[in-house]
C-alpha positions in Angstrom: 0.0 0.0 0.0 1.3 3.4 -0.9 0.3 7.0 0.0 -0.9 9.1 -2.9 1.2 12.3 -3.2 -1.8 14.3 -4.4 -4.7 13.3 -2.1 -2.5 11.7 0.6 -4.8 8.6 1.0 -3.4 5.1 1.1 -4.0 3.1 -2.1 -3.1 -0.3 -3.4 -3.2 0.7 -7.1 -1.7 3.6 -8.9 1.4 4.7 -10.8 4.8 5.9 -9.8 6.3 8.8 -11.7 9.9 8.7 -10.5 9.4 8.4 -6.8 6.0 10.0 -6.6 3.0 7.7 -6.3 -0.3 8.9 -7.8 -3.6 7.0 -7.3 -6.0 6.3 -10.3 -8.5 8.9 -9.1 -5.9 11.7 -8.9 -4.4 10.6 -12.2 -7.8 11.0 -14.0 -8.3 14.4 -12.2 -4.9 15.7 -13.3 -5.5 14.6 -16.9 -9.0 16.2 -17.1 -8.1 19.5 -15.3 -7.9 22.5 -17.7 -5.4 25.3 -17.0 -8.3 27.6 -16.3 -9.7 25.4 -13.5 -8.9 26.6 -9.9 -7.7 23.0 -9.1 -4.9 23.3 -11.8 -2.6 25.3 -9.5 -3.2 22.7 -6.7 -2.0 19.9 -9.0 1.0 21.9 -10.2 2.1 22.6 -6.6 1.7 18.9 -5.7 3.6 17.8 -8.8 6.5 20.1 -8.0 7.7 17.2 -5.8 8.7 15.4 -9.1 11.1 18.2 -9.9 12.5 18.4 -6.4 13.1 14.7 -6.1 14.7 14.3 -9.5 17.1 17.2 -8.6 18.1 15.4 -5.4 18.6 12.0 -7.2 
């Protein structure tokens, strides 16, 4: 079981992008969110962990 880096819930299924785990529900939400959507900034901020972790690798 892994903790989703977006919604922070424990999930058994999902994807890893580098070392960041994303559950299926958040994956769909990220893909469907338009840049004009208020949630877009939320996802961008959460996904900044990808950049930070790759820089530290």
